[in-house]
N, C-alpha and C positions, 0 to 999 in steps of 0.2 A: 503493500499499498504506500502510495506517494504523499508528500505533503499536500498534492492537489486534490485528495479525496478518492472517492471508490474509483477504480478502473473498469472500463467497460471493453468488451471485446466487439468486433464489427457484426457478430451474430447477435449481439444483444439488443441492439437498436435496429431500425430501418435505414438503409442504405441506398443509395444510388450508385451503380457501378463505376469504379474509377476514382471515388473521391481519396485523394492523397492520405488524409488522416486514417483512413481504413485500411490501409495495405500494409499489414503485417505489424502494425503498432498497437500498443494500448493507449488509452486516452480517458480523459475525464468527460463527464456529461457537458460540463462547462466549456471544454475545448471543442467539444462536438458542436454545441449551441454556436459559439462564436465564429467557428469555421462555416457553419451553415448560413450565418447571418451575413458575414462578410463575403460569402460567395454570391449572395443575392444583392449585396451592396445597401443593405437595410441599417438604418441606424438602430440603435437600442430601442428608441422610442416607435419606430415603425415596426420592429417585431413585436413589441409589447402591445402595441394597438391591434396587431393582426391576431394575437392568440388571447387577448382579453386578460392582460396583467399589467404591472406597472414596468416603467423604465428602469427604476431601481431595483426591482426584483431579477430582471433579465441580467443586469450587472453583476448582482449576486450570485445568480447561477454560473455565469461566465468566470468571475473572480475569486469565490470564496470556497473554500474546500468542503466545508459541512453543510452546504446547503442542499437540501433533498427536495427537488421538485416532484409534484405528483406526476402520476402516470398520464393522468389527462392532458396535463400540460405538456409533457413531453411528445404526446400524440398529437397534440395540436400544432406544435412546433414541426414535428414531421410532417404533418398534412400542409401546413403553409409552405414549406420547403419543397417538397417533393410530391405533392398531391395526395390522394386519397390512401390509408394505409389500411391493409386488411390484417385482422388478428384471426388465424385460424388455429383452432385447438386440435391438439394431437388426437388421432382415432385412438380409442381404448384398445389396449393389447389384451388378448385373451391368453391367460396364463393357464397352462395344462399341466 
């Protein structure tokens, strides 16, 4: 665990193929949010307005290691950055 907070792998969140940050590296949620925001050339305020939160909370997510954004907020950011995101539960396995 680094000083930046919890590490996520590219399989943990939704991704668009070819993201530099997702290629064989671990990163924090904040690093991913900043990368996606900058990739779209949005200000903190623009992203906050799009996902229904405050500019200061987006800044905290990007910069503070112990901020734990809700699943719904992360999904809203994913959808704003990459379009609709589907969650498909695994099929139950039959154990014999």
